[in-house]
N, C-alpha and C positions, 0 to 999 in steps of 0.2 A: 634578584638575578634571574631570567626568565634563562629557565633550562630549554635547551638545542635539540631538536627533533632530528632523526633521521628519516628523508622523504625518498619515497618509493621513485628511482630514476627514469619511471614508464608511466607511470599513472600519478596518483599524488597521496597516496596512503603513509602515513608516515608513523613512528613507532611510537606514538600514544595510543594507537590502536591495537585492542587486545588479541595476543596470542601470532602476532604478524612476526617475520621473518624476511630477510635478505638474503640472495645471494653473491655470488663475488662481483656481478656486475650494478649490485645498490639494487636488482628489482626483486618488488615484494611476491610474497607466497600467493597474495590473497588475485590480483592481476595476473599469475602464470597461473590460478585453477581456472579463472575466470574463464581466458582465453583458451587453456584446455579443454574446457568443457564447454562453451559454447562459440568457440572459433568456427565450426562448421554452419551455425546459423547464423552467424554474422557474415558470413565471406561466399553462405553457399556454395562450400568445393564438390558435392557431389550434381549442385547444378538442376534438383530437383525441387525445388521451392513450388515452382508453377504448377507441377502435378500436386503435389501434395495438398495444395491450395485449394487447387481443382477437386482434388478427392473429399476434404474436407465438406466443403460446399454443397456435393453432392451428398453423402451422408446428413447432413443439417438437413438440406431440403427435404430428403427422402423420410427421414424422423420426424421433419412438424407435419406432412403431408395432411390434409385435414384439421388440422388445427390454426387456431387464431394466430397464432406467431410458431416460430419455428426456431427462434433461441431467445437467450436471454441476454443484454448487455448493460453490465450495470455502471452505470454513469456519478462520476464526481465533480462532473467540472472540469477534470485535469487534462491535459494534453494528450494522453496516451488512450483512457476512456473514450473519449470526446472523436476519436479517429478511429476506436474499433468501430462507433454508431457510423461513420462516415463509409467506412469502407464495409460494414454489413450490406447498407443497403446499396451501394454499387456492387456487389455481389450477387443483386438479386433476391438477399434476404427478408426475413419480416421478424427484424427484432421487435421486442419488447424490452423497452428503457428501464433500468430499476434503479431509484436513489433511495438512500437510507438517511434522512433529515435528522438529526440529534443537536440540532438549534443554532450551532456555529456555521453556516455556510455565510460564504462571504457573499458581499452582491455580486462580486466578477463569477462567482461559483452558480450562484444563480441567475444571472444575463446568460453565461454559457451555455447551462443547459436548456432553460426558453427555449434561445436563439437555436441549438441545433436541433432540437425534436420539433421545433414548430418548421422550420425551413427543409427540413427532411421527411414529416408528416408521419414521424411516429409517435405511437402511445407511449406515455410515459407511466409509471406505479411508483408514487413516493412513497415510504411508509415514516410517520411520523411519530419519534421516539415521544412517550409524555415529559415536558424538561425539567417538571418539579422530579420526576425520576431518574432522569439522564442526571440532574444535579447532583442529586445526592450518592447516585455512583460513582460520579465522580467525587463528590467530596469524601468519599470513603476508600478511594483512591489514592486521593491527598494522604489522608489519615496513617492510609496505610504503609507511604512512603516508598511503595515500588516503583519502578523505572518505568514500565510500558503503561502509561495511562490510555495511550491510544488505543490498547488492546480492547476495550468498550466499543471503540468505534468500529475497528478491522472485523472484530467479530460479528456484532450487529450488522454489518455493511455485506458479508457472506453469508451468513445466514437469512436475512430477508433476498438474496440472489437464489439459493438454494429451496427456499420455502414456494416464491414465484415459480420458480422451474416444475416442483412438483406439483403445484395447483396446475397447470398448464400441462403438464405433462409432456415437457418441454425435455430434450435430452441434450444440450448444449448450454453451456453459459460463455460468449467469447468474453474472455478477459483481455485488461490492457496491460497485464503484467508480459513483461519481454527480456530479453536478454539483451538489446542494441541500449537500454538504459538503466537497468535493475537486475543485470545476470550476475553482477558482484553478489559473494554471499556477503548476509550480513554478520558482524564480528560478533561475537558469544557474548552476552552480557548487551547489548544493544538495543533488544525486544523480548519480546516472550511470543511464546506459544498462542497464536492466535485462537483456536481451537479447545484452549482452553475454559470451556466453562464454569467447572467447577471452582478454578479460583475465583473469574467472578463472582462468583453465589456468594464465595466461603468469604470477601471480602468485604460484599456490600452486606451481608447478615452480620458480622462480625462489628464494621465500624458503623454501619447506617440503619443495623435492623428493619432491611426491607428487602421482598421478594421481588423476584423480575415479573414484570406486568405486560408493560407495551414494549419493553427492550426482548428482540428476539434473538436470545442467544443460539449457539451452535456447539456442541460439544466434538469428543471423538466417537463415540458411538453413533451418535448423527448425523457427523462427515461421511460415517461409514454407508449409513446404512441406504442415506444418499445417492452413493457413489454404486455401489455393489446392486441395491434393492431398486431403488428408481432407476438407477443406469445414466446417472446425469453426469456429462464429463465437464470439466473446468479446462478451457482449452487457451493458451495465448496464441492467438491467432495471430498478432503480428510479429510472433517468427518464423511464419510463413511467408511474410513480403518483408519488401524491401522499406527499411524504417529510417529514416532521416531525422529524429524528433526539429531540427530548426527547418529542415524545409516542411513540414506537415503541419510546422506553428503557421509558417507563411500562409500555407493555401485554408488553414482554419480560419485564419484573420482573412485575407481577400476575399472566400468565398459562404464563410458561415457567421461572419461579424465577431470574430472570438476574440479576446482579452485577457493578454497573457500575463501570468504569475512572473515574480521573481526569481521562484526557486523552489523546486519538486515538493509537490503535497501540499501550497500551499493556498489552494481552493477553499481549506477551515479557516475560520479563524485564529482557530483555538490549536489545529496542527501547525499552522506561524508559530504563535508563541509558544505552544510546547517545544519545537525544533528549533525554533530562535534565541530561545529565554531560560524555559526550564532544563530541557535537554543539558544546554553547556554550562549552566549554572551549578544545578544539583548536582548531575550527575555526570560531566565532564565529556559528553559527549556532544560532535559536529559531526549530525548526519552529511550535511555535504559534502565531506571526504569520501562517503561511499557514493553518492550519488554523482557529484563531478566526478571522483577519478573512473564512474564507471564509464561514463560519456568520453573520459581521455582516452582509456585502453581499447573503447570500439572506433576509435580515431572520430566522436564527432563534435570533439571538444579540443582547442589544442592547448596544450599542457600549462603553459607559462599564462596561460589567462582564466587558467583553472586557478593555477594557485595565486594570482591577483586575484580572484574573488573571495578566496579563503583570506586575504588578508582584512578582507570590509566585516563588517559583522554582517549577521546571517540577516539582516532586516533590507528594507529599501532605503530606509533613514530612522537617524532615530528617532524622528518626528513620529513614525511610523509604529515603531518601537512602542515609546510615549503613547501613541491613542490605543494600542492593541492593550498593553499593560492596564491602563485604566477601564476599559471595556471588558477585560478577565477580572477583575478587582468587584466590577460593578453587577454582572452577569453573575457570578459567584458569590457574592454577596460578602467579601470579603476586603477588608483594610491593609495598609501599606504592612501591618506589623504582622498581619498572617501570613502572606507572604513571605516577607523576611527568614520567617521562625522553620517557614517551610522550605524553603531553601537552603536553608541554616542546616537544617537535619540529617543525618546521616540516610544514604540507602539503606530499605531491607529489603532481601529475597523476595519474588513471587514467591518461592520455594517455603519461606517460611512461613508459609497460608496454604491451606487443603489445596491441593490441584491433581490435575489428570494425567501430567507429563509422564509420570510409569505408565498407566493404561497405554497412552499415544506410541510412547516409544514402542512397546509388545505388541502391539497390532502393526506398526510399521513393520519391524522386525519380521513379525509372520507373515505381511505379505511380501516382502521382499524373498524370504526363504519360496513361499510356495512362486514368484515370477520364476527363480532359480530352476526349483523344480521342475517346471514346465515349460521352461525356455527350451 
């Protein structure tokens, strides 16, 4: 018998989500917090977005004067980062596009990145991680049974962006992160601290006995050094302009030959398989609830359409799922029995292995106190 779930009456988050609660009207705490914290960004209640954007552009140009580039734009091939690159050029900036290749790019992602940089006339730096090293790192995370296997990609991608910014003396990284499509907070236990270099190294050493070589890791101290010594700012520029994902996607398709993905972050074959198969089956996590729920709460998607999407498998089709499954097995050197055994094993927390989460929490707390004292 299938257990019934309570679904938020405003978005689509439900009672299976950790630490969720509902008010008397059936509205969940996730979308309530989201709208309270990001409502001024979504609706531009102070009418100052244009002025704030103009001020940022002026600062970027001034800080980048005399340098080959004035900003970094990390590109994955996804809609958000692609649009940032387009807007940077339209605003008269001189971005360096930066991409981190871990060997799992889909053909669509490669097409979208190549098409964009060519049509925009932008230089592209791609950092390629040695596949044998990356496969061993992934295998160690699978052996560790921790949830956030994508910590590897996310950590490396952030590291590459900061390193390129420091290399050219660039002060601004223009990110595709934004409140309109991903402002709702991630439920506890659905991912892990993306700056936990210690966790990555510890798991790699314990299960694969390898040291990081071509993998560009970033940790807590690295982050604070880049931020406060190098003065590099990670800026969500899309929050300073109107951003409707459906309209942006149409423009990218019409003007830049962009080809869309079925769901958010599906530009990577592994991310597609991870979010569409591994997370739901091993960890009981369906991130579509968060991604689609944010779009519903921000008014960019019809709630009924989002709920209808959730009734489907998190893949364009069963055929695509089977194709990705076979691709994953071949690329990782697994058999069906290996995948079955992995899915059946229980989750082990990231904190079961050495982690710098306490250091991150301490530094973040000190920073909050300093900002409060000097506010």
